[in-house]
N, C-alpha and C positions, 0 to 999 in steps of 0.2 A: 504493500500500500504506500502511496505517496502522500507526503504532508508538506505543505508550503507555509512557512512561517514568514509573515510579512511585517515590515516596519519595526525592526528591532535594531539595537545598536551594539554590535560585537565589541566588547571591551571598551565601550564608551565612544566608539567611532561614529561615523556617519550612519544614518539609518539605511537599512538594506533589507533584502529578503534572503531566505535560506530554504532550499529544497532538500527534502529527505526522501530517499528511495530505500525502502526496507529499513535497515538499521543505520544506514550511512548517509553522510552529507554528500549530496550529489552536485549541488551548485550553490554559490553564494554571489549575490549581486542585486542591484536595484531593478525593480520592474520585472522580475522573473514571471514567465507565463506558467500557470498551473497546468500540469498534465491532466488529461481526462480522468475524472473521478477522484482527483486529489482532494484531500481535506485541507481546509484553509484555517489558519490561526492568525489572529491579529496580535502582534507583539506590543502594540500601543506605545511605541517609542521607548520601551523599557531597555535597560542595559542588559546584555547577555554575557555570561561568563561560562567557561567550560565547567562541567560538573566537577565537584570537588573530589579530592583523594585524601582519605584518612590513612596516614603512613605508619601510625603506631598507636594501637589501642588494644584493649583487653575485653572483647565482647563477653567472654565467658565468666567474667567476674562481677559484672554490673548488677546492682540492685535497683536499677531504673524501674519505676512503677511498682515497687514493692512496699512503699511507705518509708518513712525516715528511719535510718539506722543510727542509733546513738553511738558515736565513736569515742571510745575510751582507751585507745591503743597507745602503747608506750612509744618512745621516741626512736628506737633502734629499728633497722631494717628487719632483723630477725623477729622483733615484736610484731611487725605487720604480717610477716609470713606465718607466724604461729597463730595469730588471731584469725587470719583468713582460713587456715586449715580447720580451726575449731568451729568457725561459723558455718563452713560448708556442711558440717555433719548434721546441721539442723534441717536438712531437707532442701537445700538450694538446688534448683534445676537449671543447669547451664544451657540446655537446649532452649527452654522458654525464654530465659533472659537474653541470650545471644540474639534470638530472632526479634525480640521486642526492641532491643537497642539498634539492631541493623535497620529496622524499618523506620525508626526515628531519624537515623542518619539519612536515609533515602528521602524522607519527607522534607528535609532541610537541604537537599541538593547534593549529597554524596553518593556516588555510584561505584566507587572502588575503595576497598578497605583492606589493609593488612592488619590482621588481628593475631595476637598471641593466644595460645590455649595451654593452660597448665597441664603438665604431665608429671605425676609423682607416684610414689609407692602406695599412697592411700587411695587415690582416685583412678589410678592406672591411666588409660588413654581415653576415659569417658568424655572429658572436656574437648579434647582434640577431635574425637570422633563426632561429637555433636556439632562442632563447627564445620567439619567436612560435610556432614549431612546438610547443614544450612547453606553452605556454598553451592551444593547441587540443587537444593530447593529454590534458590534465588538466581540460578544461572539463567541468563537472558534478561535479567532485570538489574542485578548488582553483581559485581565481581568481588570475591573475597579470597584473599591469600591467607592460609592457615599456617602459623608458626608453632611447631611443637616445642614447648617452652618448659624448662626445668625450674620453675619458680622457687621450689623449696631447696634447690641445690642439686647438683649432679653427682659428683664423686662422694660427697658427704652422705648421700643416701643410696647405698648399694641397691642395685636393681633398676635405678632410674635410667641408666644408659640403655638397657635392654628395652625399657618401655618407650623411650624416644625412638628407638629403632622400629618398634612395633607401630607407633603412631605414624611414622613415615611410610611404612608398608600399607597402613590403612588409608593413606591418601593425603596426609599433611604435606604442604608445599615447601616448607622452609624449615631448616634446623635452627633452633634457638639455643643461646648460651646465656650465662649469667655470672657476672663478677668472679672471674677466675681466681683472684686472690682473696677477696673479701669474704666470699661464701665458701668456695671449695678449698681455699688455702693451698692450691696447687695449680698455678697458672699453666705450667707446661702440660700437666696431666689433663686439665680441662680443655685446653686447646687441641691436644691430641685427640680427645674424644669427639668434640664437636666438628672439627675439620675432618676427622675420620668418617663420621656419619655423612657429612656433605659429599665427600668423595664416593663413598659406598653407594649412595642413593642418587648422585648427580643433582643435588639440591643446593640452592643458595643458603647463606648463613646470616643470621641476625643476632648479634650479641648485645644484651643489656650490659652497659658499663656504667654503673653508678659510682664506682670507686673514685675518690677525689684525689687531687694533687698528683704527686709523683707516683703513688701507688697505681692510680688509673693510667698515668702516662706510660708506666712500665708495661701494663697489660696491653695498652694501645700499640706500643712498639712491637711487642711480641706478635700481636695480630697482624700488623703490617708485614713483618718478616715472614710469617707463615703464609699469608696471602700471596706474596711475591714468589716464594719458593714453590708453591703448589700451582701457580698460574691461575689463581682464582680472582684476578682483577675483574671488577664489575659484578662480582657475585657475593660481596660481603658488605653488610651494614653494621655500623656501631651505633646503637641507640643510647641516647642521653649524652654519653661522653662528657660528663661534667668537668672532667679534668682539664679539658681544653679552655675552660673559663678560669682555671685556677693557676696554671703554671706559666712562668715568664717565657718559657721556650715554646709556647704555643705556635708561633709562626712557623717554626720548623716542622712541627707535628702536622699542621694543616697541609704543608707542602708534601710531606711524606704520605699522608692519606690520599691526596690527589694523585700522586705518582702511582700508588698501589690500587687506585680505582675503588677505594673504600668510601662509601657514602656514609653520611651522618644523619641520623634521625633525631630531631630535637623536639621536646615538648615545651620548651621555654617557660618553665615554672618560675614564678616571681621570687621564690625563696632561695634560689641557688644560682651560682655562677653557671653560665651555659656557653656552649659553642657560639661563636660569632658568625651569623649568616654572612655578613660582609667579608670577614676574613676568609671563610671557607671558599666562597665564590671567587674572591680575588686570587686565591691560590690555585684556582682551576678545579676545585673539588665540588662534590655534590652534597647538598644539604636539603632536607625537607622536614615536614612537621607532622605531628600527631598530638592527640589529646592525652595519651597514656590512659589510666583508668578513669572511669566515669561513674560517679556515685557508687563506689564500692567500699569495701572495708579498708582500703588504702587511703582513700580521699573522698570527702563529701563534695568536691568541686568538679568542674568541667561539664560540658554539654556536648551532645552529638551534633555539633554545629562547627563546621570547618571554617566558615567565614569568621566566626568569633575567634577561633584558634589563630587565624591569620592576623587578626587585630592584636591578639596577645603576643604573637611573635614580633610584630612591628613595635609594640610598646616596649617589650623587653630589650629589643635591639636599638631602641631610640631612633626609629625611623620616623622622620617628620616630613621630608620632601615627598611629593607625589610619586616620583620615580622610585624612591626607596620603599614606599608603601606597596608599590607594585611587586617588589621583591617578596614582601610578606605574603601577598596573594600567591605568588609562584611557589612558595613552600607547600601550599595545599592544592596546587593545580599541576602545572607543567613539570616543575622540578620533582614533585612527589611521584608523578606517574613515571618519570624517568628513573628516579632512585629506586622505586619498588619494582620496576620492570613491567608496568602495565602498558600495553601497546594500544594502537589505534586511538590515540588521544588527541584532543584539541579541537578548536574551531577552524577546521580546514577541510577542504574537499577531500573525500576519501576516508576521513576519520569517522569513528562511530559517533552517532548523533546523541551525545550526552551533554546537556547544557541547562543552565539556570537563568531565568529571567527575574529581574527585580527592579525596584524603583530607586535609581541613583543617577547622578549626572556623570560620575567618573568612577574608575576602579578604586581610586583612593577613598572616595566617599563611601563606596560599598563596603570596603574593609573597615573603615572607622565607624560607620553607622550600623553595620550589620542589619540591613533592612530585611523584612520578611521575604521569603522566596515565593513569588507569585506563581511561577510555573517551573516545573522540573521535568525534563525529558531524559529518558534513559533508553538506549538501544532504539532510538527513533520514535519512542512512544511517550505520551504524557503520562507520568506516574504520580505526580502530586500537583495540587493547586492550593495556594494560600496556606502552606504548611500541613496539609492533610493529604494522605495518600488517596489516589483515585481507585475506587473499588472496581 
């Protein structure tokens, strides 16, 4: 089926038309003639953005829609891990919660998600398997990458490595790692394990690196060395990488990451030093953004809204100029699609027709004001209007 979208402004440019054939953008230009039988949509002069990409979240943890959870968790990372494990035993359903949050993302204009899924000796592969099932259920509407993630530790919990291996056999897309020194206390052993799984299954790797300062920089350098030695350039992501905001020698680390083809995923939390978007891009590296957890036992904050996340990235990085604010948007659009490996992306002929219409004069205003999404298209179809999914 053909769909002709009239009178919209791609990225705040001049008003034009866009023709969709099937799932793809077939033509862009003013005054396009509708093919016989085409459906017509009036863009009403609204600004159009490519649909958003969530580059780092945890769908399987969220308590979205479950009512308020009173957070009394201690300050340490292990406190959060232990609390989450205890809370799960109360009947938490990762399949229901993952689906609920994914649909909230879609209603707000996100059509591609990279989500971590916990794998450990208590829950086995249940969370990862639930996300794989969700990925298949939403195929053709939303793309989901599933990261099999050892949230409770890998080497410190014997049997977890074998469970990660099973999760990958069950369909998970990406190998996850976590704080090689701070949690597993064996950086070489941890990297041996996760890179080994990546090689065995031919899968990319995404490592949570919360470790601060020189401890984190040490793990980062070991990851760079291993990536280059194994020829895995372009297949490794370091998530958080807070150490890049801590150490004076960060410029050399940005350059080394770029040379190794390792992308950085940032959540830009207000409470910690974070990687610099400007510095990473200036070094020729890739950096993109995500929410991290949303309304879970780790944090009461965050929303399934990538335009809001772009605003927070811009705020954290002190982006004030309009061209700088456009970089913030890129961390949840083009740069995120590239960093995660999502293809067929963008507002261009031949790309999949995933786009968002909203009321704003410019890209910068859209990021700063985060207006409601008036229309969301995915795979060439209208999937949401005014923040509500189309049934």
